[in-house]
C-alpha positions as CSV (number, residue, x, y, z in Angstrom):
1,M,16.6,25.0,24.4
2,T,19.9,26.2,23.0
3,E,21.4,24.1,20.3
4,T,25.2,23.4,20.6
5,K,27.3,22.8,17.5
6,T,29.1,19.6,18.7
7,F,28.9,17.3,21.6
8,S,31.2,14.4,22.6
9,L,32.5,12.3,25.5
10,S,35.7,10.5,26.1
11,P,35.6,6.9,24.7
12,Q,35.5,5.6,28.2
13,Q,32.6,7.7,29.2
14,K,30.7,6.8,26.0
15,L,31.5,3.1,26.5
16,R,30.3,3.3,30.1
17,F,27.0,4.8,28.8
18,I,26.5,2.3,26.0
19,L,27.2,-0.8,28.0
20,D,25.9,0.4,31.3
21,L,29.3,-0.3,33.0
22,S,30.4,0.4,36.5
23,V,33.5,2.5,37.3
24,R,35.3,-0.7,38.3
25,E,34.5,-2.4,35.0
26,I,35.7,0.6,33.0
27,E,39.0,0.6,34.9
28,A,39.5,-3.1,34.3
29,I,38.8,-2.7,30.6
30,V,41.3,0.2,30.2
31,Q,44.0,-1.8,32.1
32,W,43.3,-5.3,30.6
33,R,41.8,-4.6,27.2
34,Q,43.6,-7.6,25.6
35,M,42.4,-10.0,28.4
36,L,38.8,-8.9,28.8
37,S,37.3,-12.3,29.3
38,K,39.5,-12.8,32.3
39,V,38.6,-9.6,34.2
40,I,34.9,-9.0,33.3
41,N,31.8,-11.0,32.6
42,L,31.0,-10.4,28.9
43,E,27.8,-12.4,29.1
44,D,26.5,-10.3,32.0
45,I,27.4,-7.1,30.1
46,S,25.8,-8.4,26.9
47,L,22.6,-9.2,28.8
48,R,22.6,-5.9,30.7
49,A,23.2,-3.8,27.6
50,Q,20.7,-5.9,25.5
51,L,23.4,-6.3,22.8
52,D,24.8,-9.5,21.4
53,R,28.3,-10.7,22.7
54,E,30.0,-10.0,19.4
55,T,28.9,-6.4,19.3
56,V,30.0,-6.0,23.0
57,E,33.5,-7.3,22.2
58,Q,33.9,-5.1,19.1
59,L,32.9,-2.0,21.2
60,L,35.4,-3.0,24.0
61,L,38.3,-3.6,21.6
62,N,37.9,-0.6,19.3
63,S,37.1,2.9,20.6
64,S,36.0,4.1,17.1
65,N,33.1,1.7,17.2
66,V,32.0,3.3,20.5
67,E,32.0,6.8,19.0
68,K,29.6,5.7,16.3
69,M,27.3,3.7,18.5
70,R,23.8,5.0,19.4
71,L,21.2,3.4,21.7
72,N,17.4,3.1,21.4
73,P,16.1,5.5,24.0
74,N,13.3,3.0,24.8
75,R,15.9,0.5,26.1
76,V,18.0,2.6,28.4
77,N,17.8,2.4,32.2
78,R,18.3,4.9,35.0
79,N,22.0,4.2,35.4
80,Q,22.6,5.0,31.7
81,L,20.5,8.2,31.8
82,E,22.5,9.4,34.9
83,Q,25.7,9.3,32.8
84,I,24.4,11.9,30.3
85,P,26.1,15.1,31.6
86,Q,23.5,17.7,30.6
87,L,20.5,15.7,31.7
88,K,19.1,17.2,34.9
89,P,18.3,14.6,37.6
90,D,14.6,15.7,37.9
91,R,14.2,14.8,34.2
92,I,15.3,11.2,34.5
93,D,11.9,10.0,35.9
94,I,10.1,12.0,33.3
95,V,12.1,10.3,30.6
96,L,11.6,6.8,32.0
97,Q,7.8,7.3,32.5
98,G,7.4,8.8,29.0
99,K,8.4,5.7,27.1
100,P,8.1,4.6,24.4
101,Y,9.5,7.3,22.2
102,Y,8.5,7.3,18.5
103,S,10.5,10.3,17.5
104,M,13.6,12.3,18.6
105,T,11.4,15.4,18.9
106,E,9.3,13.6,21.6
107,L,12.6,12.6,23.4
108,A,13.9,16.2,23.2
109,V,10.8,17.5,24.9
110,A,11.0,14.9,27.7
111,T,14.7,15.4,28.3
112,A,14.8,19.2,27.7
113,L,18.0,18.6,25.8
114,P,19.0,19.8,22.3
115,L,18.8,17.4,19.4
116,T,22.6,17.7,18.9
117,V,23.2,16.2,22.3
118,L,20.5,13.5,21.9
119,D,21.8,12.5,18.4
120,Y,25.1,11.7,20.1
121,F,23.5,9.2,22.4
122,F,20.4,7.9,20.8
123,V,18.8,6.7,17.6
124,I,15.3,5.5,17.2
125,P,15.3,2.5,14.8
126,P,13.0,2.6,11.8
127,L,9.7,0.8,11.9
128,S,9.4,-1.8,9.2
129,F,8.3,-5.4,8.4
130,P,8.6,-7.7,5.4
131,D,6.0,-8.0,2.7
132,K,6.8,-11.7,2.2
133,P,4.8,-12.4,-1.1
134,A,6.1,-9.2,-2.7
135,N,9.7,-9.7,-1.4
136,K,9.9,-6.1,-0.2
137,E,10.2,-4.2,3.1
138,V,7.3,-2.0,4.3
139,I,8.6,1.2,5.8
140,L,6.5,3.1,8.3
141,E,6.9,6.3,10.3
142,P,4.9,7.7,13.2
143,V,2.4,10.6,12.5
144,T,3.3,13.4,14.8
145,G,0.7,14.2,17.5
146,Y,-1.6,11.2,16.7
147,Y,-1.9,8.3,19.1
148,L,-4.0,5.2,20.0
149,I,-4.9,5.1,23.7
150,P,-7.1,2.9,25.9
151,R,-10.8,3.6,26.2
152,Q,-11.7,5.7,29.2
153,P,-13.2,3.2,31.7
154,D,-14.4,5.6,34.3
155,F,-16.7,8.3,32.8
156,E,-16.9,10.2,36.0
157,R,-13.1,10.7,36.1
158,L,-11.7,13.5,34.0
159,D,-10.1,12.1,31.0
160,P,-6.3,12.5,31.3
161,A,-6.0,12.8,27.5
162,V,-8.3,15.8,27.5
163,Q,-6.4,17.4,30.4
164,L,-3.2,17.1,28.3
165,G,-4.8,18.9,25.3
166,Y,-5.8,15.8,23.2
167,V,-9.1,15.5,21.4
168,E,-10.8,12.5,19.6
169,S,-9.4,12.4,16.1
170,L,-11.9,9.9,14.7
171,P,-15.2,8.5,16.0
172,I,-14.7,4.7,16.2
173,P,-16.9,1.8,17.1
174,E,-17.1,0.8,20.8
175,T,-16.3,-2.7,19.8
176,L,-12.6,-1.6,19.5
177,E,-10.7,-1.4,22.7
178,F,-8.9,1.8,21.9
179,R,-9.6,5.3,20.7
180,I,-7.6,7.7,18.5
181,V,-6.6,11.2,19.7
182,E,-4.6,14.1,18.3
183,N,-3.0,17.1,20.0
184,S,-5.5,19.9,19.8
185,D,-2.7,22.4,19.4
186,F,-1.2,21.6,16.0
187,E,1.8,23.9,16.6
188,S,2.8,22.1,19.8
189,G,3.1,18.7,18.0
190,S,4.4,16.2,20.5
191,Q,4.9,18.7,23.4
192,T,2.9,16.5,25.8
193,A,3.4,13.1,24.3
194,H,5.6,11.9,27.2
195,L,3.0,13.0,29.7
196,L,0.3,11.2,27.8
197,K,2.3,8.0,28.0
198,A,3.0,8.5,31.6
199,A,-0.8,8.9,32.3
200,F,-1.5,5.6,30.6
201,A,1.5,3.7,31.9
202,G,3.1,3.5,28.4
203,N,-0.1,2.1,26.8
204,V,0.1,4.6,24.0
205,H,0.7,3.6,20.4
206,P,1.5,5.6,17.3
207,V,-0.7,6.2,14.3
208,L,1.7,5.4,11.4
209,R,2.2,6.6,7.9
210,D,3.5,4.5,4.9
211,V,5.8,5.8,2.2
212,Q,2.7,6.8,0.1
213,G,1.4,9.0,2.8
214,S,-1.5,6.9,4.0
215,K,-2.3,6.8,7.7
216,L,-2.4,3.3,9.1
217,Y,-4.2,2.2,12.3
218,L,-2.6,-0.9,13.8
219,V,-4.6,-2.7,16.5
220,P,-2.2,-2.6,19.5
221,G,-0.4,-6.0,20.0
222,S,-2.4,-7.8,17.3
223,I,-1.1,-9.7,14.3
224,D,-2.7,-11.3,11.2
225,L,-1.1,-14.7,10.4
226,W,-1.9,-16.5,7.1
227,F,-0.8,-20.1,6.8
228,H,-0.5,-22.2,3.7
229,L,-3.7,-24.2,3.5
230,N,-1.7,-27.5,3.5
231,T,-0.3,-26.7,7.0
232,P,-2.0,-29.0,9.6
233,S,-3.9,-27.2,12.4
234,P,-1.6,-28.6,15.2
235,R,1.4,-27.2,13.4
236,R,-0.2,-23.8,13.0
237,E,-1.0,-23.6,16.7
238,E,2.5,-24.8,17.5
239,I,4.0,-21.9,15.5
240,I,1.7,-19.3,17.0
241,Q,2.7,-20.5,20.5
242,E,6.4,-20.5,19.5
243,L,6.0,-16.8,18.4
244,G,4.7,-15.9,21.9
245,L,1.2,-15.3,20.7
246,E,-2.3,-16.4,21.7
247,I,-5.1,-17.0,19.2
248,V,-7.9,-14.5,19.4
249,D,-9.9,-15.2,16.2
250,P,-9.1,-18.5,14.4
251,R,-10.4,-18.9,10.8
252,P,-8.7,-22.2,9.9
253,R,-10.7,-22.7,6.6
254,M,-8.8,-19.9,4.9
255,G,-5.6,-20.3,7.0
256,Y,-6.2,-17.0,8.7
257,Y,-5.5,-16.5,12.4
258,R,-5.7,-13.2,14.3
259,A,-3.3,-13.5,17.3
260,Q,-2.3,-11.3,20.2
261,L,1.0,-10.7,22.1
262,T,1.0,-12.5,25.4
263,H,3.5,-10.2,27.0
264,K,4.3,-6.5,27.2
265,P,7.8,-5.7,26.1
266,E,10.2,-4.2,28.7
267,D,10.6,-1.1,26.6
268,F,6.8,-0.6,26.3
269,D,7.2,-0.4,22.5
270,V,4.3,-2.7,21.6
271,T,4.3,-1.5,18.0
272,R,8.0,-2.4,17.4
273,E,7.5,-5.8,19.2
274,V,4.6,-6.6,16.8
275,L,6.8,-5.8,13.8
276,R,9.6,-8.0,15.2
277,V,7.3,-10.9,15.7
278,I,5.9,-10.5,12.2
279,S,9.5,-10.7,10.8
280,K,10.1,-13.8,12.8
281,A,6.8,-15.3,11.7
282,N,7.6,-14.8,8.0
283,Q,10.7,-17.0,8.5
284,F,8.5,-20.1,8.9
285,Q,7.9,-21.8,5.6
286,E,4.4,-22.8,6.7
287,V,3.5,-19.1,7.0
288,A,2.4,-17.6,3.7
289,F,2.7,-14.1,5.2
290,A,2.1,-12.1,8.4
291,E,1.2,-8.5,8.9
292,P,-0.1,-6.1,11.5
293,D,-3.8,-6.3,12.3
294,R,-5.2,-3.1,10.9
295,V,-8.6,-1.4,11.0
296,G,-10.1,1.4,8.9
297,F,-12.9,3.9,9.7
298,D,-15.9,4.8,7.6
299,D,-14.4,3.0,4.6
300,F,-17.7,3.0,2.7
301,Q,-16.9,6.7,2.4
302,F,-19.8,9.2,2.5
303,D,-23.1,7.6,1.8
304,P,-25.5,10.4,0.9
305,S,-29.1,9.8,0.0
306,F,-32.5,11.5,-0.6
307,P,-35.2,9.0,0.4
308,I,-38.2,8.9,-1.8
309,T,-41.3,10.4,-0.2
310,E,-44.9,9.8,-0.9
311,A,-45.2,13.4,-2.2
312,E,-42.9,12.6,-5.1
313,G,-45.0,11.9,-8.1
314,D,-44.5,10.8,-11.7
315,F,-43.7,14.3,-12.9
316,E,-40.7,14.5,-10.6
317,A,-39.6,11.1,-11.7
318,V,-39.1,11.9,-15.4
319,D,-35.4,11.2,-16.1
320,R,-35.1,9.0,-13.0
321,F,-33.1,6.4,-15.0
322,W,-30.9,8.9,-16.9
323,N,-27.9,6.8,-15.9
324,Y,-29.2,3.8,-17.9
325,E,-30.1,6.0,-20.8
326,L,-26.5,7.3,-20.8
327,I,-25.0,3.9,-21.1
328,E,-27.6,2.7,-23.6
329,L,-28.8,-0.1,-21.3
330,E,-32.1,-0.8,-23.0
331,A,-30.4,-1.6,-26.3
332,A,-27.9,-3.8,-24.4
333,H,-30.8,-5.7,-22.7
334,A,-32.2,-6.4,-26.2
335,I,-29.0,-8.5,-26.6
336,T,-28.9,-10.0,-23.1
337,T,-30.1,-9.3,-19.6
338,G,-27.6,-11.7,-18.0
339,S,-27.4,-15.4,-17.0
340,P,-28.0,-17.0,-13.5
341,L,-24.6,-18.7,-14.1
342,V,-22.9,-15.4,-13.5
343,T,-22.8,-14.3,-9.9
344,L,-22.1,-10.7,-8.8
345,I,-20.3,-10.9,-5.4
346,V,-21.2,-7.6,-3.7
347,I,-18.7,-7.3,-0.8
348,D,-20.1,-4.4,1.1
349,S,-22.2,-3.6,4.2
350,G,-24.8,-6.3,3.5
351,I,-28.2,-5.8,1.9
352,D,-31.9,-5.6,2.7
353,T,-32.7,-9.3,1.9
354,N,-36.4,-8.6,2.0
355,H,-36.3,-5.9,-0.7
356,S,-38.8,-6.9,-3.5
357,D,-36.3,-5.9,-6.2
358,L,-33.5,-7.9,-4.7
359,V,-35.1,-11.1,-3.4
360,P,-35.4,-12.6,-6.8
361,A,-31.8,-11.7,-7.7
362,L,-30.3,-13.5,-4.6
363,R,-28.6,-16.8,-5.6
364,S,-30.9,-19.5,-4.5
365,D,-28.5,-21.0,-1.9
366,W,-27.6,-17.7,-0.2
367,Q,-29.2,-18.6,3.1
368,S,-27.1,-21.8,3.4
369,L,-23.8,-19.8,3.2
370,D,-21.9,-17.8,5.8
371,L,-22.0,-14.3,4.3
372,N,-21.1,-12.4,7.5
373,F,-17.5,-11.2,8.0
374,E,-18.1,-8.6,10.6
375,R,-16.1,-8.8,13.8
376,G,-18.2,-9.2,17.0
377,I,-21.3,-10.7,15.2
378,P,-21.8,-14.4,15.7
379,A,-20.9,-16.5,12.6
380,T,-24.4,-18.0,12.7
381,V,-26.0,-14.6,12.0
382,L,-26.4,-14.4,8.3
383,S,-25.9,-11.2,6.3
384,P,-27.3,-8.6,6.7
385,H,-28.9,-7.7,10.1
386,A,-27.5,-4.3,10.9
387,S,-28.7,-0.7,10.7
388,Y,-26.1,0.5,8.2
389,I,-26.8,-2.0,5.4
390,A,-28.1,0.8,3.1
391,H,-24.8,1.2,1.2
392,G,-24.7,-2.4,0.1
393,T,-28.4,-2.3,-0.7
394,K,-27.9,0.6,-3.0
395,V,-25.0,-1.0,-4.8
396,S,-26.9,-4.3,-5.3
397,G,-29.9,-2.6,-6.8
398,L,-27.7,-1.1,-9.5
399,V,-25.8,-4.2,-10.2
400,A,-28.7,-6.7,-10.6
401,G,-32.0,-5.4,-9.3
402,R,-35.0,-7.4,-10.6
403,G,-37.5,-4.6,-10.7
404,N,-39.0,-3.5,-14.0
405,A,-37.5,0.0,-14.1
406,T,-40.9,1.6,-13.8
407,I,-41.5,4.7,-11.8
408,S,-41.0,2.9,-8.5
409,Q,-38.8,-0.1,-9.3
410,V,-35.1,-0.7,-10.0
411,R,-33.9,-3.0,-12.7
412,G,-30.1,-3.3,-12.5
413,V,-27.5,-3.5,-15.2
414,A,-27.5,-7.3,-15.1
415,P,-30.9,-8.2,-13.8
416,N,-30.9,-11.9,-14.7
417,C,-27.5,-12.5,-13.0
418,S,-27.4,-13.6,-9.4
419,I,-26.2,-11.7,-6.3
420,L,-24.2,-13.0,-3.3
421,P,-24.2,-10.2,-0.6
422,I,-21.0,-10.6,1.5
423,K,-21.2,-8.5,4.6
424,I,-18.1,-6.7,6.0
425,S,-17.7,-3.7,8.3
426,G,-16.7,-0.3,7.2
427,S,-14.8,0.4,10.4
428,Q,-13.1,-2.8,11.4
429,G,-10.4,-5.4,10.6
430,Y,-8.9,-5.5,7.1
431,G,-8.0,-9.2,7.6
432,L,-11.7,-10.1,7.7
433,R,-12.2,-8.3,4.4
434,A,-9.4,-10.4,2.9
435,E,-11.0,-13.6,4.3
436,A,-14.4,-12.5,2.9
437,I,-12.9,-12.2,-0.6
438,L,-11.2,-15.6,-0.3
439,E,-14.3,-17.3,1.2
440,S,-16.6,-15.9,-1.5
441,L,-14.4,-17.6,-4.2
442,T,-15.2,-21.0,-2.7
443,Y,-18.9,-20.3,-3.2
444,L,-18.5,-20.2,-7.0
445,Q,-19.4,-23.5,-8.9
446,P,-17.0,-24.8,-11.6
447,N,-19.3,-23.6,-14.4
448,E,-20.1,-20.3,-12.8
449,R,-18.5,-16.9,-13.6
450,G,-17.9,-14.3,-10.9
451,V,-17.6,-10.5,-10.7
452,I,-16.6,-8.9,-7.4
453,N,-17.7,-5.3,-6.7
454,L,-15.7,-3.4,-4.1
455,S,-17.2,0.0,-3.4
456,W,-15.0,1.0,-0.5
457,R,-11.5,2.0,0.4
458,I,-8.7,1.0,2.7
459,D,-6.0,3.1,4.3
460,G,-2.8,2.1,2.4
461,E,-1.8,-1.1,0.9
462,H,-2.8,-4.3,2.7
463,I,-1.1,-7.6,2.0
464,G,-4.0,-9.8,2.8
465,I,-6.5,-8.0,0.6
466,R,-3.9,-7.8,-2.2
467,Q,-3.2,-11.5,-2.1
468,A,-7.0,-12.3,-1.9
469,L,-7.5,-10.2,-5.1
470,I,-4.7,-12.1,-6.8
471,A,-6.4,-15.3,-5.9
472,A,-9.7,-14.1,-7.3
473,Q,-8.0,-13.1,-10.6
474,N,-6.3,-16.6,-10.7
475,Q,-9.8,-18.1,-10.5
476,G,-11.0,-16.0,-13.5
477,V,-13.0,-13.5,-11.4
478,A,-13.2,-9.9,-12.5
479,I,-12.8,-7.2,-9.9
480,V,-14.4,-3.7,-10.0
481,C,-13.4,-1.0,-7.5
482,S,-14.7,2.5,-6.9
483,A,-12.0,5.1,-7.7
484,G,-12.7,7.2,-4.6
485,N,-14.5,10.3,-3.4
486,Y,-13.0,13.6,-2.3
487,T,-14.7,15.0,0.8
488,L,-16.1,18.5,0.6
489,G,-13.3,21.1,0.6
490,M,-10.6,18.6,0.2
491,P,-7.9,19.6,-2.3
492,Q,-8.1,17.6,-5.5
493,K,-5.1,16.3,-7.5
494,P,-4.7,13.6,-10.1
495,D,-3.8,10.0,-9.3
496,E,-4.6,10.2,-5.6
497,I,-3.7,6.9,-3.9
498,H,-6.9,5.0,-3.2
499,Y,-6.8,1.3,-2.3
500,P,-7.9,-1.2,-3.4
501,S,-8.6,0.6,-6.7
502,A,-4.9,1.7,-6.9
503,Y,-3.9,-1.9,-7.5
504,S,-5.2,-1.5,-11.0
505,Y,-2.0,0.4,-11.9
506,L,0.3,0.0,-9.0
507,D,0.4,-3.8,-9.0
508,P,1.2,-5.2,-12.5
509,Q,-0.2,-8.6,-11.4
510,L,-3.7,-7.4,-11.0
511,T,-4.8,-7.1,-14.6
512,A,-8.4,-8.3,-13.8
513,L,-9.1,-5.2,-11.7
514,C,-10.5,-1.9,-12.9
515,S,-11.0,1.4,-11.2
516,V,-14.1,3.4,-11.9
517,A,-14.5,7.2,-11.7
518,A,-17.9,8.9,-11.6
519,V,-19.5,11.2,-14.2
520,G,-22.8,13.1,-13.9
521,A,-25.8,13.3,-16.3
522,G,-23.9,15.4,-18.8
523,D,-20.8,13.2,-18.8
524,R,-18.9,15.8,-16.8
525,K,-16.6,14.5,-14.0
526,A,-18.6,14.3,-10.8
527,N,-17.3,17.1,-8.5
528,Y,-16.3,14.5,-5.8
529,S,-14.7,11.9,-8.0
530,Y,-11.0,10.9,-8.0
531,Y,-9.4,11.2,-11.4
532,G,-6.0,10.7,-13.0
533,E,-4.2,9.4,-16.1
534,Q,-3.0,6.2,-14.3
535,S,-5.5,5.7,-11.5
536,V,-8.8,5.4,-13.5
537,T,-9.6,2.6,-15.9
538,L,-13.2,3.7,-16.8
539,S,-15.9,6.1,-16.0
540,A,-19.6,5.4,-15.3
541,P,-22.6,7.3,-14.0
542,G,-22.2,8.2,-10.4
543,G,-24.4,11.2,-10.2
544,E,-24.3,14.5,-8.4
545,Q,-26.3,15.7,-5.4
546,G,-30.0,16.0,-6.2
547,R,-32.8,13.9,-7.4
548,A,-34.2,12.7,-10.7
549,G,-32.0,13.6,-13.6
550,T,-29.0,14.4,-11.4
551,A,-28.5,11.7,-8.7
552,I,-28.6,7.9,-9.0
553,Y,-32.0,6.2,-8.2
554,T,-31.6,2.8,-6.5
555,T,-32.9,0.4,-3.9
556,S,-32.6,1.2,-0.2
557,T,-33.5,-0.3,3.1
558,S,-37.0,-1.2,4.4
559,N,-38.0,-2.1,0.9
560,S,-37.7,1.5,-0.2
561,Y,-35.9,3.6,-2.8
562,T,-33.5,6.5,-2.7
563,Y,-31.4,9.0,-4.7
564,T,-27.6,8.8,-4.0
565,W,-24.3,9.7,-5.6
566,G,-20.6,8.6,-5.4
567,T,-18.0,6.5,-7.1
568,S,-19.5,3.7,-5.0
569,F,-22.4,3.7,-7.3
570,A,-20.4,4.2,-10.5
571,A,-18.6,0.9,-9.9
572,P,-21.6,-1.4,-10.0
573,H,-22.5,-0.1,-13.5
574,V,-19.2,-1.6,-14.7
575,A,-19.5,-4.8,-12.6
576,G,-23.0,-5.4,-14.1
577,L,-21.7,-4.8,-17.7
578,I,-18.8,-7.3,-17.2
579,A,-21.5,-9.7,-15.9
580,L,-23.5,-9.2,-19.2
581,L,-20.3,-9.9,-21.2
582,F,-19.7,-13.1,-19.2
583,S,-23.3,-14.1,-19.8
584,L,-23.0,-13.8,-23.5
585,K,-19.6,-15.5,-23.7
586,P,-18.8,-17.5,-20.6
587,E,-15.2,-18.3,-21.7
588,L,-14.3,-14.6,-21.8
589,T,-11.5,-13.6,-19.5
590,P,-11.7,-10.6,-17.2
591,Q,-8.9,-9.0,-19.1
592,Q,-10.8,-9.4,-22.4
593,A,-14.0,-8.1,-20.9
594,I,-12.2,-5.0,-19.5
595,A,-10.5,-4.4,-22.8
596,I,-13.8,-4.5,-24.8
597,I,-15.4,-2.1,-22.4
598,K,-12.5,0.3,-22.7
599,E,-12.4,0.1,-26.5
600,T,-16.2,0.8,-26.8
601,A,-16.4,3.5,-24.1
602,D,-17.6,6.9,-25.2
603,S,-15.1,9.7,-24.9
604,V,-15.9,12.4,-22.3
605,D,-12.9,14.6,-23.0
606,M,-14.9,17.2,-24.9
607,V,-17.0,18.1,-21.9
608,N,-14.1,17.7,-19.5
609,P,-11.3,19.9,-20.9
610,L,-9.6,20.2,-17.4
611,Y,-9.5,16.4,-17.1
612,L,-8.3,15.3,-20.6
613,G,-7.3,11.6,-20.4
614,M,-7.9,11.5,-16.7
615,L,-11.3,9.7,-16.7
616,G,-10.0,6.4,-18.0
617,A,-10.9,5.2,-21.4
618,G,-14.2,7.1,-21.2
619,R,-17.8,6.5,-20.0
620,I,-19.0,3.0,-20.5
621,N,-21.5,2.1,-23.3
622,A,-23.2,-1.2,-22.6
623,R,-24.7,-1.6,-26.1
624,A,-21.5,-0.9,-27.9
625,A,-19.6,-3.3,-25.6
626,L,-22.0,-6.2,-26.2
627,E,-22.2,-5.5,-30.0
628,K,-18.4,-5.6,-30.2
629,L,-18.3,-8.9,-28.3
630,Q,-20.8,-10.3,-30.8
631,D,-18.7,-9.1,-33.7
632,D,-15.3,-10.2,-32.3
633,F,-16.4,-13.7,-31.5
634,G,-19.1,-14.2,-34.2
635,I,-21.9,-14.5,-31.7
636,Q,-25.3,-14.4,-33.5
637,P,-27.8,-11.8,-32.3
638,P,-30.5,-13.3,-30.2
639,V,-33.7,-14.4,-32.0
640,P,-36.6,-12.3,-30.9
641,P,-38.7,-14.3,-28.4
642,S,-42.1,-15.5,-29.4
643,P,-44.9,-13.9,-27.5
644,S,-45.4,-15.6,-24.2
645,I,-46.9,-14.9,-20.9
646,S,-44.4,-13.3,-18.4
647,H,-43.9,-15.1,-15.1
648,Y,-43.9,-11.7,-13.4
649,D,-46.5,-8.9,-13.5
650,D,-45.7,-5.3,-14.0
651,R,-45.1,-4.9,-10.2
652,G,-42.4,-7.6,-10.3
653,R,-44.6,-10.2,-8.5
654,L,-44.1,-13.8,-9.5
655,N,-47.1,-15.7,-10.9
656,I,-47.2,-18.9,-8.9
657,N,-49.3,-20.6,-11.6
658,L,-46.4,-20.1,-14.1
659,A,-43.3,-20.1,-11.8
660,T,-40.5,-22.6,-12.2
661,F,-38.8,-24.4,-9.3
662,D,-35.7,-22.0,-9.6
663,E,-38.0,-19.0,-9.5
664,L,-39.9,-20.2,-6.5
665,V,-36.9,-21.0,-4.3
666,K,-35.7,-17.4,-4.8
667,L,-38.7,-16.1,-2.9
668,P,-38.5,-15.5,0.8
669,L,-39.8,-18.2,3.1
670,I,-40.1,-20.7,0.2
671,E,-37.4,-23.4,0.4
672,A,-37.0,-26.3,-1.9
673,W,-39.5,-28.6,-0.2
674,R,-42.3,-25.9,-0.3
675,A,-41.5,-25.2,-4.0
676,N,-41.9,-28.9,-4.8
677,Q,-45.3,-28.9,-3.0
678,I,-46.5,-26.0,-5.1
679,L,-45.5,-27.7,-8.3
680,D,-47.0,-31.0,-7.2
681,Y,-50.3,-29.3,-6.3
682,R,-50.4,-27.5,-9.6
683,E,-49.9,-30.7,-11.6
684,T,-52.5,-32.6,-9.6
685,H,-55.2,-30.0,-8.9
686,G,-54.7,-27.3,-11.5
687,L,-54.1,-23.6,-11.2
688,F,-54.4,-21.5,-8.0
689,T,-57.4,-19.2,-7.9
690,T,-55.9,-16.8,-5.3
691,I,-52.7,-16.7,-3.4
692,W,-54.7,-17.9,-0.3
693,S,-55.2,-21.2,-2.2
694,L,-51.7,-22.0,-0.9
695,L,-53.5,-23.0,2.3
696,L,-54.9,-26.0,0.5
697,I,-51.4,-27.5,0.1
698,G,-51.1,-27.9,3.9
699,V,-47.5,-26.5,4.2
700,F,-48.4,-22.8,4.4
701,D,-50.0,-20.8,7.2
702,P,-51.8,-17.4,7.0
703,W,-48.8,-15.5,8.4
704,T,-46.4,-17.0,5.8
705,I,-48.9,-16.2,2.9
706,R,-49.3,-12.6,4.1
707,S,-45.5,-12.2,4.2
708,L,-45.3,-13.5,0.6
709,E,-48.1,-11.2,-0.6
710,P,-45.8,-8.5,-1.9
711,Y,-43.9,-11.0,-4.0
712,I,-46.5,-13.4,-5.6
713,T,-49.6,-13.2,-7.7
714,V,-51.9,-15.7,-9.6
715,L,-52.7,-13.3,-12.5
716,S,-51.0,-13.4,-15.9
């Protein structure tokens, strides 16, 4: 295509194009310009041109306005296209079938016209929507060559996307009704974009990019609506109907509704229609905010592990708990091991709720709560029954495992605190993650402190998650986020944007949130860890690839153990330490706790000359932080306990002859009524001689006792 320097039409020709006028109408306008309403139907022209009447009148009365006017190419019809002098007739159908256009480059390919000509006729309006709570506009732009398209329904038919040179960009769950493709020829960019849209009848949607460069994946035609909680349900439904939406997933308890467009816009531009409806929704005072329904993929980031094999003996396990030695955890535990009145809310993939190191740490009422926030799984299914729960299991072992930190058990940073495992998906809706955070806050009792651990990422800023984190902070909850992992071969640069951890410095409201980078056994920055002067609050052991002395040893699925590494596993070290501080002084604010940990962190600058000041305040020191808390607030050191018989043996099994009610109800299969029966029997008949003596109570069967065998004993 040869570019021309200038291009213009007469005012009458341009006017005819803009307003889709007939020759007779143009002649009448020229002759009777001052008496327009008497010779032409302005309402009809306004409707036909999809412009308001005032704009139409201004164009008719002033030719200079016509010269400046440009149209959205997705809203033009055949008549208008026929009036473009250089557009060949055989291209008109191609242009109409290739809607919607997300860039002028796409339009140039479809029309075979130079951009200088197209810029005279067309402009593609920017994509944006209001961030109502922050009172700002979110600006988006399409990513060239990346599209969301429908799933291929007929596997025997050749995929039209493949025929046009597109390949799958990301593997995504089959529960989502679309797939993401990119042009396999990077140099061609959008050469076949209009053909792709024609093949799918316009049902092709852009992957978007925000001003910070993050790619965003909007679910086509879907919107997240968040209502103020005092809005009655009938009024919520009335507003949704007035917006032309239908409810897909109502979550009225938190005021969250996922809704879908009930119509396809005439210009096929579903994305722009979604943003228009969001703007309209935000005008209702009952709506706290609205935003596009977005998804992410593999947001738990890489989850490497080396499972422990039977062949690994004690020799290989020397230095297994190097991470705890590095932060002086044993000395910290001499001060406190935590309080059951502090709950660690692990919002992650779910956990293995049968793991012997985690069962005693679960808050006693966990089975009565809805901990499942994964789309497509019934609400009655409690967390976590899925194959990918290993990530959350690893995090939970580090934060509050109840093992004895022997050769084969994991004792977490805050072992006497409680865990609530909130299950989310690493590849689905961000709105559900926001709801999970808000719902978890309602589970905290008035005298209970909370720490939220978020060892995952999201693509770009998300209003719902941000507002949920602000709500958590307002409730006195501390928030700990992993700083982020570079994938192998990815270029590294400081202060890489990584949400939600980026809120620690990009949102001045979120002072209760800290971002954690990872260091290895020698306090050197882990080779995968994000870093930066602004983006990192603290560092903690995250390990490197390997086994004992290098990687992080923690709990895994099927009641097993594994070695792993990542900032995902550095974050729970900090979350556990904040829980210890809250245990020692319940009135402590999250901001005070973070300040103490920063002040007492050990400098790692000497061993990281290339990252001076870029690993936060340093690597955490649990002993120093607790000692400073004691000094600052005049807390007396704990009195050494008098010798007593432990309620647990060296394998972490609970002695049912010594167990308290609270300890019993934390066991699997023992609910409150069975715990009371055990205590009553003990008081009436004396101690149990074997675990099988439980049969004498009359509320246990052999299968239940055998299931409890790994968790209980009668020996002191």
